[in-house]
PASEBA-1860 file (N, C-alpha, C; in nm, 3 decimals):
! residues 272
1> XXXXXXXX> 0.104/-1.773/0.634/0.019/-1.835/0.531/-0.106/-1.752/0.508 ~ -0.141/-1.732/0.382/-0.257/-1.650/0.349/-0.386/-1.729/0.371 ~ -0.478/-1.670/0.447/-0.609/-1.728/0.474/-0.716/-1.647/0.402 ~ -0.830/-1.710/0.376/-0.941/-1.640/0.312/-1.066/-1.649/0.397 ~ -1.154/-1.553/0.376/-1.284/-1.552/0.443/-1.389/-1.507/0.342 ~ -1.507/-1.565/0.348/-1.615/-1.530/0.258/-1.740/-1.498/0.337 ~ -1.817/-1.399/0.292/-1.940/-1.362/0.360/-2.028/-1.280/0.266 ~ -2.147/-1.248/0.309/-2.239/-1.170/0.229/-2.264/-1.034/0.290
9> XXXXXXXX> -2.279/-0.933/0.205/-2.315/-0.799/0.252/-2.433/-0.748/0.169 ~ -2.508/-0.657/0.224/-2.623/-0.601/0.154/-2.577/-0.504/0.046 ~ -2.640/-0.514/-0.070/-2.604/-0.425/-0.181/-2.726/-0.372/-0.253 ~ -2.703/-0.301/-0.361/-2.810/-0.234/-0.434/-2.906/-0.330/-0.503 ~ -2.861/-0.454/-0.528/-2.948/-0.551/-0.595/-2.973/-0.674/-0.509 ~ -2.944/-0.663/-0.379/-2.959/-0.777/-0.291/-2.825/-0.811/-0.227 ~ -2.808/-0.938/-0.193/-2.685/-0.978/-0.124/-2.568/-0.988/-0.221 ~ -2.456/-0.930/-0.177/-2.333/-0.934/-0.254/-2.235/-1.029/-0.188
17> XXXXXXXX> -2.160/-1.102/-0.270/-2.060/-1.195/-0.221/-1.929/-1.121/-0.199 ~ -1.872/-1.132/-0.079/-1.747/-1.065/-0.045/-1.643/-1.166/-0.002 ~ -1.516/-1.131/-0.021/-1.407/-1.219/0.017/-1.291/-1.136/0.069 ~ -1.215/-1.194/0.162/-1.093/-1.128/0.211/-0.978/-1.226/0.210 ~ -0.858/-1.172/0.201/-0.733/-1.250/0.207/-0.643/-1.182/0.310 ~ -0.579/-1.257/0.396/-0.491/-1.198/0.495/-0.385/-1.300/0.537 ~ -0.270/-1.248/0.576/-0.160/-1.330/0.623/-0.160/-1.321/0.775 ~ -0.202/-1.428/0.839/-0.218/-1.426/0.984/-0.084/-1.423/1.059
25> XXXXXXXX> 0.027/-1.439/0.987/0.157/-1.441/1.052/0.216/-1.301/1.073 ~ 0.149/-1.199/1.016/0.203/-1.064/1.027/0.089/-0.963/1.033 ~ 0.108/-0.850/1.104/0.004/-0.748/1.107/-0.002/-0.676/0.973 ~ -0.121/-0.639/0.932/-0.138/-0.570/0.805/-0.090/-0.426/0.815 ~ -0.028/-0.377/0.706/0.020/-0.239/0.700/-0.080/-0.149/0.628 ~ -0.165/-0.209/0.545/-0.264/-0.130/0.473/-0.376/-0.221/0.424 ~ -0.483/-0.162/0.376/-0.598/-0.233/0.319/-0.592/-0.219/0.167 ~ -0.610/-0.328/0.096/-0.623/-0.326/-0.049/-0.764/-0.370/-0.085
33> XXXXXXXX> -0.837/-0.286/-0.156/-0.971/-0.317/-0.203/-0.962/-0.343/-0.353 ~ -1.009/-0.460/-0.398/-1.004/-0.497/-0.539/-1.141/-0.480/-0.604 ~ -1.142/-0.421/-0.724/-1.265/-0.406/-0.802/-1.244/-0.477/-0.936 ~ -1.320/-0.585/-0.959/-1.301/-0.667/-1.080/-1.370/-0.606/-1.201 ~ -1.347/-0.666/-1.317/-1.398/-0.615/-1.443/-1.531/-0.676/-1.485 ~ -1.571/-0.641/-1.607/-1.699/-0.684/-1.663/-1.703/-0.835/-1.682 ~ -1.815/-0.894/-1.641/-1.843/-1.034/-1.670/-1.766/-1.135/-1.588 ~ -1.678/-1.089/-1.499/-1.597/-1.184/-1.422/-1.636/-1.180/-1.274
41> XXXXXXXX> -1.543/-1.214/-1.186/-1.574/-1.218/-1.043/-1.446/-1.207/-0.964 ~ -1.459/-1.180/-0.836/-1.342/-1.152/-0.752/-1.252/-1.274/-0.733 ~ -1.306/-1.393/-0.751/-1.226/-1.514/-0.736/-1.114/-1.525/-0.837 ~ -1.123/-1.452/-0.949/-1.017/-1.456/-1.050/-0.893/-1.379/-1.006 ~ -0.898/-1.315/-0.889/-0.786/-1.233/-0.842/-0.711/-1.300/-0.728 ~ -0.723/-1.431/-0.720/-0.661/-1.508/-0.611/-0.510/-1.486/-0.605 ~ -0.443/-1.491/-0.719/-0.297/-1.479/-0.719/-0.254/-1.339/-0.678 ~ -0.317/-1.236/-0.734/-0.285/-1.099/-0.695/-0.312/-1.076/-0.548
49> XXXXXXXX> -0.429/-1.122/-0.500/-0.467/-1.101/-0.361/-0.370/-1.170/-0.266 ~ -0.329/-1.291/-0.300/-0.234/-1.363/-0.216/-0.099/-1.292/-0.213 ~ -0.056/-1.240/-0.327/0.069/-1.164/-0.332/0.061/-1.042/-0.241 ~ -0.047/-0.966/-0.255/-0.063/-0.845/-0.175/-0.069/-0.878/-0.026 ~ -0.143/-0.983/0.008/-0.152/-1.024/0.148/-0.015/-1.064/0.202 ~ 0.063/-1.129/0.118/0.197/-1.171/0.159/0.295/-1.057/0.168 ~ 0.256/-0.939/0.117/0.341/-0.821/0.122/0.278/-0.710/0.207 ~ 0.198/-0.752/0.305/0.154/-0.654/0.405/0.015/-0.599/0.394
57> XXXXXXXX> -0.068/-0.649/0.302/-0.203/-0.595/0.286/-0.308/-0.687/0.346 ~ -0.413/-0.627/0.398/-0.538/-0.698/0.425/-0.624/-0.673/0.302 ~ -0.654/-0.777/0.226/-0.713/-0.763/0.093/-0.862/-0.798/0.097 ~ -0.942/-0.715/0.031/-1.087/-0.735/0.028/-1.140/-0.711/-0.113 ~ -1.249/-0.779/-0.146/-1.315/-0.756/-0.273/-1.454/-0.816/-0.271 ~ -1.533/-0.780/-0.370/-1.668/-0.838/-0.381/-1.701/-0.862/-0.527 ~ -1.800/-0.947/-0.549/-1.857/-0.964/-0.682/-1.958/-0.852/-0.702 ~ -1.939/-0.772/-0.809/-2.035/-0.665/-0.835/-2.175/-0.723/-0.859
65> XXXXXXXX> -2.275/-0.642/-0.842/-2.412/-0.686/-0.867/-2.422/-0.746/-1.008 ~ -2.496/-0.858/-1.016/-2.512/-0.924/-1.146/-2.390/-1.000/-1.193 ~ -2.293/-1.018/-1.104/-2.169/-1.088/-1.140/-2.138/-1.196/-1.036 ~ -2.070/-1.301/-1.082/-2.025/-1.405/-0.991/-2.136/-1.460/-0.905 ~ -2.114/-1.456/-0.773/-2.212/-1.511/-0.679/-2.303/-1.405/-0.619 ~ -2.294/-1.283/-0.667/-2.379/-1.177/-0.614/-2.516/-1.175/-0.682 ~ -2.613/-1.118/-0.613/-2.749/-1.108/-0.665/-2.756/-1.008/-0.780 ~ -2.863/-1.017/-0.857/-2.885/-0.923/-0.967/-2.891/-0.994/-1.101
73> XXXXXXXX> -2.966/-0.934/-1.194/-2.974/-0.989/-1.329/-2.833/-0.994/-1.388 ~ -2.799/-1.105/-1.455/-2.663/-1.129/-1.500/-2.610/-1.017/-1.590 ~ -2.500/-0.961/-1.550/-2.423/-0.854/-1.616/-2.509/-0.736/-1.660 ~ -2.621/-0.715/-1.595/-2.704/-0.599/-1.625/-2.686/-0.496/-1.515 ~ -2.636/-0.379/-1.553/-2.618/-0.268/-1.459/-2.678/-0.144/-1.523 ~ -2.782/-0.090/-1.462/-2.851/0.027/-1.515/-2.787/0.158/-1.470 ~ -2.713/0.153/-1.361/-2.654/0.275/-1.306/-2.527/0.237/-1.230 ~ -2.412/0.279/-1.279/-2.287/0.242/-1.214/-2.262/0.320/-1.085
81> XXXXXXXX> -2.337/0.425/-1.062/-2.326/0.493/-0.933/-2.369/0.399/-0.821 ~ -2.465/0.311/-0.850/-2.509/0.212/-0.750/-2.397/0.113/-0.720 ~ -2.316/0.079/-0.821/-2.204/-0.011/-0.800/-2.097/0.057/-0.716 ~ -2.077/0.187/-0.739/-1.984/0.264/-0.657/-2.031/0.265/-0.512 ~ -2.161/0.278/-0.492/-2.217/0.275/-0.356/-2.198/0.137/-0.291 ~ -2.215/0.031/-0.370/-2.190/-0.104/-0.319/-2.045/-0.117/-0.272 ~ -1.954/-0.065/-0.351/-1.812/-0.070/-0.316/-1.787/0.010/-0.188 ~ -1.852/0.124/-0.177/-1.834/0.205/-0.057/-1.889/0.134/0.067
89> XXXXXXXX> -1.994/0.056/0.047/-2.045/-0.023/0.160/-1.940/-0.120/0.211 ~ -1.867/-0.183/0.119/-1.758/-0.272/0.160/-1.648/-0.193/0.229 ~ -1.612/-0.080/0.173/-1.505/0.003/0.232/-1.542/0.045/0.374 ~ -1.666/0.084/0.393/-1.710/0.126/0.527/-1.701/0.010/0.626 ~ -1.739/-0.109/0.581/-1.732/-0.226/0.668/-1.586/-0.257/0.703 ~ -1.499/-0.249/0.605/-1.358/-0.277/0.628/-1.296/-0.171/0.718 ~ -1.331/-0.046/0.695/-1.279/0.062/0.779/-1.317/0.043/0.925 ~ -1.437/-0.011/0.950/-1.479/-0.036/1.088/-1.393/-0.143/1.154
97> XXXXXXXX> -1.340/-0.236/1.075/-1.255/-0.342/1.128/-1.110/-0.297/1.143 ~ -1.066/-0.207/1.056/-0.927/-0.160/1.056/-0.930/-0.007/1.058 ~ -0.950/0.049/1.172/-0.978/0.193/1.181/-0.859/0.281/1.145 ~ -0.737/0.229/1.155/-0.620/0.314/1.134/-0.540/0.283/1.008 ~ -0.578/0.182/0.935/-0.499/0.144/0.818/-0.538/0.224/0.694 ~ -0.439/0.268/0.616/-0.469/0.338/0.490/-0.530/0.242/0.388 ~ -0.608/0.296/0.297/-0.680/0.215/0.198/-0.626/0.243/0.059 ~ -0.593/0.135/-0.013/-0.551/0.142/-0.153/-0.657/0.072/-0.236
105> XXXXXXXX> -0.713/0.141/-0.334/-0.816/0.084/-0.420/-0.752/0.043/-0.553 ~ -0.775/-0.083/-0.593/-0.716/-0.139/-0.715/-0.828/-0.186/-0.806 ~ -0.843/-0.123/-0.921/-0.950/-0.158/-1.013/-0.899/-0.201/-1.149 ~ -0.953/-0.311/-1.201/-0.913/-0.361/-1.332/-1.025/-0.344/-1.433 ~ -0.991/-0.291/-1.552/-1.082/-0.282/-1.665/-1.208/-0.202/-1.628 ~ -1.326/-0.264/-1.634/-1.445/-0.191/-1.592/-1.438/-0.157/-1.444 ~ -1.367/-0.242/-1.367/-1.343/-0.210/-1.227/-1.256/-0.087/-1.212 ~ -1.171/-0.059/-1.312/-1.093/0.064/-1.312/-1.181/0.186/-1.330
113> XXXXXXXX> -1.283/0.173/-1.413/-1.381/0.281/-1.428/-1.454/0.304/-1.296 ~ -1.498/0.196/-1.235/-1.569/0.206/-1.107/-1.479/0.268/-1.000 ~ -1.353/0.225/-0.999/-1.258/0.275/-0.900/-1.229/0.423/-0.920 ~ -1.221/0.465/-1.045/-1.196/0.607/-1.074/-1.312/0.693/-1.026 ~ -1.433/0.648/-1.053/-1.550/0.724/-1.005/-1.554/0.724/-0.853 ~ -1.518/0.611/-0.792/-1.513/0.606/-0.646/-1.415/0.711/-0.594 ~ -1.299/0.720/-0.659/-1.198/0.817/-0.615/-1.247/0.960/-0.632 ~ -1.323/0.987/-0.737/-1.379/1.121/-0.754/-1.477/1.155/-0.641
121> XXXXXXXX> -1.554/1.055/-0.601/-1.657/1.080/-0.499/-1.605/1.068/-0.356 ~ -1.511/0.977/-0.334/-1.469/0.946/-0.197/-1.316/0.956/-0.180 ~ -1.256/1.053/-0.246/-1.110/1.063/-0.243/-1.051/1.066/-0.101 ~ -1.112/1.135/-0.004/-1.053/1.137/0.131/-1.042/0.999/0.197 ~ -1.116/0.901/0.148/-1.109/0.767/0.207/-0.985/0.692/0.159 ~ -0.922/0.739/0.053/-0.815/0.662/-0.012/-0.677/0.721/0.012 ~ -0.579/0.630/0.028/-0.439/0.670/0.033/-0.376/0.661/-0.105 ~ -0.429/0.573/-0.191/-0.374/0.555/-0.326/-0.475/0.482/-0.413
129> XXXXXXXX> -0.453/0.492/-0.544/-0.540/0.430/-0.644/-0.452/0.360/-0.747 ~ -0.489/0.237/-0.783/-0.419/0.162/-0.888/-0.521/0.123/-0.994 ~ -0.492/0.157/-1.120/-0.583/0.130/-1.231/-0.514/0.040/-1.332 ~ -0.572/-0.077/-1.359/-0.517/-0.174/-1.452/-0.606/-0.183/-1.576 ~ -0.552/-0.144/-1.691/-0.630/-0.149/-1.815/-0.767/-0.086/-1.798 ~ -0.777/0.033/-1.735/-0.908/0.087/-1.700/-0.989/0.134/-1.821 ~ -1.119/0.114/-1.814/-1.211/0.169/-1.914/-1.233/0.315/-1.876 ~ -1.170/0.405/-1.949/-1.181/0.549/-1.924/-1.182/0.623/-2.057
137> XXXXXXXX> -1.227/0.746/-2.054/-1.229/0.829/-2.173/-1.341/0.792/-2.266 ~ -1.313/0.698/-2.355/-1.413/0.645/-2.447/-1.377/0.499/-2.470 ~ -1.478/0.415/-2.491/-1.451/0.275/-2.522/-1.509/0.249/-2.660 ~ -1.425/0.246/-2.763/-1.472/0.233/-2.900/-1.549/0.104/-2.924 ~ -1.516/0.000/-2.849/-1.589/-0.127/-2.861/-1.737/-0.106/-2.827 ~ -1.763/-0.033/-2.720/-1.901/-0.006/-2.678/-1.972/0.080/-2.781 ~ -1.905/0.183/-2.830/-1.965/0.270/-2.932/-2.004/0.189/-3.055 ~ -1.918/0.098/-3.094/-1.945/0.015/-3.211/-2.064/-0.076/-3.189
145> XXXXXXXX> -2.071/-0.140/-3.072/-2.180/-0.232/-3.043/-2.315/-0.160/-3.037 ~ -2.316/-0.040/-2.982/-2.441/0.035/-2.966/-2.496/0.087/-3.097 ~ -2.416/0.087/-3.202/-2.465/0.133/-3.331/-2.561/0.033/-3.396 ~ -2.558/-0.091/-3.346/-2.645/-0.195/-3.402/-2.782/-0.192/-3.335 ~ -2.885/-0.216/-3.412/-3.020/-0.221/-3.355/-3.031/-0.335/-3.254 ~ -2.965/-0.446/-3.285/-2.955/-0.560/-3.193/-2.807/-0.580/-3.164 ~ -2.772/-0.577/-3.036/-2.631/-0.592/-2.999/-2.580/-0.727/-3.049 ~ -2.473/-0.728/-3.128/-2.420/-0.854/-3.182/-2.378/-0.950/-3.070
153> XXXXXXXX> -2.388/-1.078/-3.100/-2.349/-1.180/-3.002/-2.197/-1.198/-3.009 ~ -2.127/-1.103/-2.947/-1.980/-1.106/-2.953/-1.923/-1.103/-2.811 ~ -1.915/-1.219/-2.747/-1.855/-1.225/-2.613/-1.706/-1.191/-2.618 ~ -1.648/-1.167/-2.504/-1.506/-1.134/-2.496/-1.421/-1.250/-2.548 ~ -1.328/-1.218/-2.636/-1.237/-1.318/-2.691/-1.130/-1.349/-2.586 ~ -1.123/-1.473/-2.536/-1.026/-1.506/-2.432/-0.881/-1.486/-2.475 ~ -0.855/-1.484/-2.606/-0.719/-1.465/-2.655/-0.668/-1.323/-2.630 ~ -0.761/-1.230/-2.605/-0.721/-1.091/-2.579/-0.678/-1.068/-2.435
161> XXXXXXXX> -0.695/-1.168/-2.349/-0.671/-1.148/-2.207/-0.524/-1.151/-2.169 ~ -0.450/-1.250/-2.221/-0.312/-1.270/-2.177/-0.236/-1.355/-2.279 ~ -0.103/-1.337/-2.280/-0.019/-1.425/-2.361/-0.008/-1.563/-2.298 ~ -0.045/-1.576/-2.173/-0.047/-1.705/-2.104/-0.174/-1.780/-2.147 ~ -0.159/-1.885/-2.225/-0.275/-1.956/-2.279/-0.361/-2.019/-2.170 ~ -0.303/-2.049/-2.055/-0.380/-2.106/-1.945/-0.488/-2.009/-1.898 ~ -0.459/-1.880/-1.905/-0.554/-1.779/-1.859/-0.681/-1.783/-1.944 ~ -0.665/-1.788/-2.075/-0.781/-1.796/-2.163/-0.860/-1.924/-2.142
169> XXXXXXXX> -0.791/-2.035/-2.124/-0.859/-2.164/-2.104/-0.936/-2.165/-1.974 ~ -0.877/-2.113/-1.867/-0.947/-2.106/-1.738/-1.068/-2.014/-1.746 ~ -1.055/-1.906/-1.819/-1.166/-1.811/-1.837/-1.284/-1.879/-1.907 ~ -1.254/-1.952/-2.012/-1.359/-2.020/-2.090/-1.431/-2.125/-2.004 ~ -1.359/-2.190/-1.915/-1.416/-2.299/-1.836/-1.466/-2.255/-1.699 ~ -1.463/-2.128/-1.671/-1.506/-2.076/-1.541/-1.658/-2.054/-1.542 ~ -1.735/-2.130/-1.463/-1.881/-2.118/-1.465/-1.932/-1.986/-1.406 ~ -1.848/-1.915/-1.332/-1.890/-1.788/-1.274/-1.863/-1.669/-1.366
177> XXXXXXXX> -1.796/-1.694/-1.477/-1.772/-1.590/-1.577/-1.890/-1.585/-1.674 ~ -1.930/-1.465/-1.713/-2.035/-1.448/-1.811/-1.977/-1.472/-1.951 ~ -2.034/-1.567/-2.025/-1.981/-1.601/-2.156/-2.075/-1.558/-2.269 ~ -2.177/-1.481/-2.236/-2.271/-1.436/-2.338/-2.233/-1.299/-2.393 ~ -2.325/-1.240/-2.468/-2.302/-1.111/-2.531/-2.319/-0.997/-2.430 ~ -2.274/-0.880/-2.468/-2.296/-0.761/-2.386/-2.445/-0.727/-2.385 ~ -2.490/-0.669/-2.276/-2.629/-0.628/-2.263/-2.641/-0.478/-2.292 ~ -2.739/-0.440/-2.374/-2.751/-0.302/-2.418/-2.763/-0.204/-2.300
185> XXXXXXXX> -2.842/-0.241/-2.200/-2.859/-0.150/-2.086/-2.726/-0.126/-2.016 ~ -2.644/-0.229/-2.007/-2.513/-0.213/-1.944/-2.422/-0.127/-2.029 ~ -2.422/-0.147/-2.161/-2.341/-0.066/-2.250/-2.380/0.081/-2.240 ~ -2.509/0.108/-2.236/-2.555/0.247/-2.223/-2.511/0.307/-2.090 ~ -2.514/0.225/-1.986/-2.472/0.272/-1.853/-2.322/0.299/-1.848 ~ -2.245/0.219/-1.921/-2.101/0.243/-1.929/-2.074/0.378/-1.994 ~ -2.142/0.405/-2.104/-2.122/0.532/-2.173/-2.163/0.649/-2.082 ~ -2.272/0.632/-2.008/-2.317/0.738/-1.917/-2.213/0.762/-1.808
193> XXXXXXXX> -2.155/0.655/-1.755/-2.056/0.671/-1.649/-1.928/0.734/-1.701 ~ -1.887/0.698/-1.821/-1.768/0.760/-1.879/-1.789/0.910/-1.894 ~ -1.907/0.950/-1.936/-1.937/1.094/-1.946/-1.936/1.160/-1.808 ~ -1.988/1.090/-1.708/-1.989/1.143/-1.572/-1.846/1.161/-1.521 ~ -1.761/1.062/-1.545/-1.621/1.070/-1.500/-1.548/1.182/-1.573 ~ -1.572/1.195/-1.703/-1.505/1.299/-1.780/-1.541/1.438/-1.730 ~ -1.659/1.450/-1.669/-1.704/1.579/-1.615/-1.684/1.588/-1.464 ~ -1.627/1.482/-1.404/-1.623/1.473/-1.258/-1.503/1.531/-1.188
201> XXXXXXXX> -1.406/1.580/-1.265/-1.292/1.645/-1.202/-1.169/1.556/-1.192 ~ -1.057/1.620/-1.162/-0.928/1.551/-1.155/-0.909/1.483/-1.020 ~ -0.810/1.394/-1.019/-0.780/1.318/-0.897/-0.690/1.396/-0.801 ~ -0.654/1.518/-0.842/-0.576/1.609/-0.758/-0.448/1.541/-0.708 ~ -0.425/1.539/-0.577/-0.299/1.487/-0.523/-0.306/1.339/-0.483 ~ -0.413/1.269/-0.524/-0.424/1.127/-0.491/-0.319/1.048/-0.568 ~ -0.227/0.980/-0.502/-0.128/0.899/-0.572/-0.197/0.791/-0.656 ~ -0.168/0.789/-0.784/-0.236/0.699/-0.877/-0.136/0.629/-0.967
209> XXXXXXXX> -0.149/0.497/-0.978/-0.065/0.416/-1.066/-0.153/0.360/-1.178 ~ -0.117/0.393/-1.302/-0.190/0.342/-1.418/-0.105/0.235/-1.486 ~ -0.160/0.113/-1.496/-0.095/-0.001/-1.560/-0.171/-0.037/-1.688 ~ -0.099/-0.068/-1.795/-0.169/-0.105/-1.917/-0.080/-0.192/-2.004 ~ -0.142/-0.289/-2.071/-0.069/-0.374/-2.165/-0.049/-0.301/-2.297 ~ 0.073/-0.309/-2.351/0.102/-0.242/-2.477/0.027/-0.301/-2.595 ~ -0.022/-0.425/-2.581/-0.098/-0.492/-2.687/-0.239/-0.524/-2.639 ~ -0.296/-0.430/-2.564/-0.433/-0.448/-2.514/-0.531/-0.418/-2.627
217> XXXXXXXX> -0.594/-0.523/-2.679/-0.689/-0.507/-2.790/-0.833/-0.496/-2.740 ~ -0.854/-0.526/-2.613/-0.989/-0.519/-2.557/-1.021/-0.378/-2.510 ~ -0.927/-0.317/-2.439/-0.940/-0.177/-2.395/-0.814/-0.105/-2.444 ~ -0.815/-0.054/-2.567/-0.695/0.007/-2.625/-0.642/0.124/-2.543 ~ -0.509/0.133/-2.539/-0.444/0.241/-2.464/-0.493/0.378/-2.510 ~ -0.510/0.396/-2.641/-0.550/0.527/-2.693/-0.684/0.571/-2.635 ~ -0.779/0.477/-2.621/-0.909/0.510/-2.561/-0.891/0.552/-2.416 ~ -0.814/0.473/-2.342/-0.796/0.500/-2.199/-0.720/0.629/-2.176
225> XXXXXXXX> -0.619/0.657/-2.257/-0.538/0.776/-2.234/-0.623/0.903/-2.243 ~ -0.724/0.902/-2.328/-0.813/1.018/-2.335/-0.874/1.047/-2.198 ~ -0.915/0.940/-2.129/-0.974/0.958/-1.997/-0.870/0.989/-1.891 ~ -0.752/0.926/-1.902/-0.645/0.953/-1.806/-0.609/1.101/-1.806 ~ -0.599/1.159/-1.925/-0.561/1.300/-1.933/-0.668/1.391/-1.873 ~ -0.793/1.347/-1.874/-0.901/1.426/-1.816/-0.897/1.422/-1.663 ~ -0.866/1.305/-1.606/-0.870/1.292/-1.459/-0.732/1.303/-1.395 ~ -0.626/1.308/-1.474/-0.490/1.305/-1.422/-0.469/1.410/-1.313
233> XXXXXXXX> -0.416/1.362/-1.198/-0.382/1.451/-1.090/-0.233/1.480/-1.089 ~ -0.186/1.537/-0.981/-0.046/1.577/-0.972/0.048/1.462/-0.936 ~ -0.009/1.344/-0.900/0.075/1.232/-0.856/0.039/1.104/-0.933 ~ 0.038/1.118/-1.064/0.006/1.005/-1.152/0.134/0.940/-1.204 ~ 0.142/0.809/-1.192/0.254/0.731/-1.245/0.196/0.629/-1.343 ~ 0.262/0.607/-1.456/0.212/0.507/-1.550/0.318/0.405/-1.584 ~ 0.272/0.280/-1.604/0.358/0.170/-1.645/0.290/0.098/-1.762 ~ 0.352/0.106/-1.878/0.301/0.038/-1.997/0.393/-0.081/-2.024
241> XXXXXXXX> 0.336/-0.200/-2.034/0.414/-0.322/-2.053/0.408/-0.365/-2.200 ~ 0.519/-0.351/-2.273/0.520/-0.386/-2.416/0.476/-0.530/-2.439 ~ 0.390/-0.547/-2.539/0.340/-0.679/-2.583/0.241/-0.743/-2.487 ~ 0.222/-0.689/-2.367/0.124/-0.745/-2.274/-0.017/-0.716/-2.324 ~ -0.109/-0.806/-2.291/-0.248/-0.789/-2.335/-0.332/-0.728/-2.221 ~ -0.459/-0.757/-2.216/-0.548/-0.681/-2.129/-0.528/-0.706/-1.980 ~ -0.517/-0.832/-1.941/-0.511/-0.864/-1.799/-0.365/-0.870/-1.752 ~ -0.309/-0.754/-1.722/-0.167/-0.752/-1.683/-0.143/-0.825/-1.552
249> XXXXXXXX> -0.245/-0.838/-1.467/-0.229/-0.915/-1.343/-0.225/-1.066/-1.369 ~ -0.252/-1.106/-1.494/-0.248/-1.248/-1.530/-0.156/-1.271/-1.650 ~ -0.071/-1.175/-1.678/0.020/-1.185/-1.792/0.142/-1.271/-1.758 ~ 0.220/-1.301/-1.860/0.339/-1.382/-1.840/0.443/-1.310/-1.754 ~ 0.435/-1.178/-1.747/0.526/-1.099/-1.662/0.456/-1.046/-1.538 ~ 0.356/-1.121/-1.489/0.274/-1.070/-1.380/0.352/-1.044/-1.251 ~ 0.458/-1.120/-1.228/0.538/-1.092/-1.107/0.600/-0.953/-1.114 ~ 0.639/-0.912/-1.234/0.690/-0.776/-1.253/0.580/-0.674/-1.220
257> XXXXXXXX> 0.459/-0.703/-1.267/0.346/-0.613/-1.242/0.315/-0.608/-1.093 ~ 0.309/-0.725/-1.029/0.283/-0.730/-0.885/0.388/-0.647/-0.809 ~ 0.513/-0.662/-0.849/0.620/-0.589/-0.781/0.605/-0.440/-0.802 ~ 0.567/-0.399/-0.922/0.545/-0.256/-0.947/0.435/-0.202/-0.856 ~ 0.330/-0.281/-0.836/0.220/-0.236/-0.749/0.268/-0.223/-0.604 ~ 0.335/-0.325/-0.552/0.377/-0.320/-0.411/0.481/-0.211/-0.389 ~ 0.571/-0.191/-0.483/0.670/-0.085/-0.469/0.604/0.053/-0.472 ~ 0.505/0.069/-0.557/0.431/0.195/-0.562/0.361/0.221/-0.430
265> XXXXXXXX> 0.291/0.121/-0.380/0.219/0.138/-0.253/0.318/0.169/-0.139 ~ 0.428/0.097/-0.134/0.526/0.122/-0.029/0.582/0.264/-0.038 ~ 0.603/0.314/-0.161/0.657/0.449/-0.177/0.557/0.554/-0.131 ~ 0.428/0.523/-0.147/0.323/0.616/-0.105/0.308/0.616/0.048 ~ 0.317/0.498/0.107/0.286/0.483/0.250/0.406/0.504/0.340 ~ 0.527/0.500/0.286/0.642/0.513/0.375/0.648/0.652/0.437 ~ 0.689/0.664/0.561/0.693/0.793/0.632/0.786/0.891/0.561 ~ 0.744/1.020/0.564/0.827/1.124/0.506/0.819/1.130/0.356
END
């Protein structure tokens, strides 16, 4: 049975909320670190985390600064390098608890951007990288919003998340989700980080799985592919799901997606 644990760790903006999932009936084969997207929180990954824990992972994640239950001005991030450092703080803590287990980093959307930068900076810490609908290359939505003198009040449309209508309804009613407009400072920081990643080098031989919905209107495939081609290493695998929207981990075919992730990880970690 999958158990959870919650605690606080020190971060760049104060205390960060962290959570773990583990199956106490079996020893863990690897560590999975989850990095969530913009405006949400790690609690939205309960189903994915439970699946991973049930398939051999010790799963960990945190609410980024300014998100969920973590400290910081709501959804305001002036420098994403600080968020990468926060993530590394969690990784270091987990590594101290599991000294011999390989680490797989899984990032969704803006968390995919954070995870990619983490991999550029701390590649030796990772056995594999999984990117779901990652913000990479260029994000035309951000470019469009920044052209306005005042950022328009256009929160994320829940209909773009999944074909499963329950996902949008739960998102709208989740008090830990940010339901307001994008913040200019955060948008500027996203653009700065995308430029940093584009200049930061390839992922070399790091096994990487890129997942994307074929009907992702929030982070279009064309935008992301520009960034994928810049960072693509020698062991990149991609899975595009026709008609799926942005949150493939919450899509109607999510079991297929979960299986693709676990099979990828097993192929990377198996001996020989």
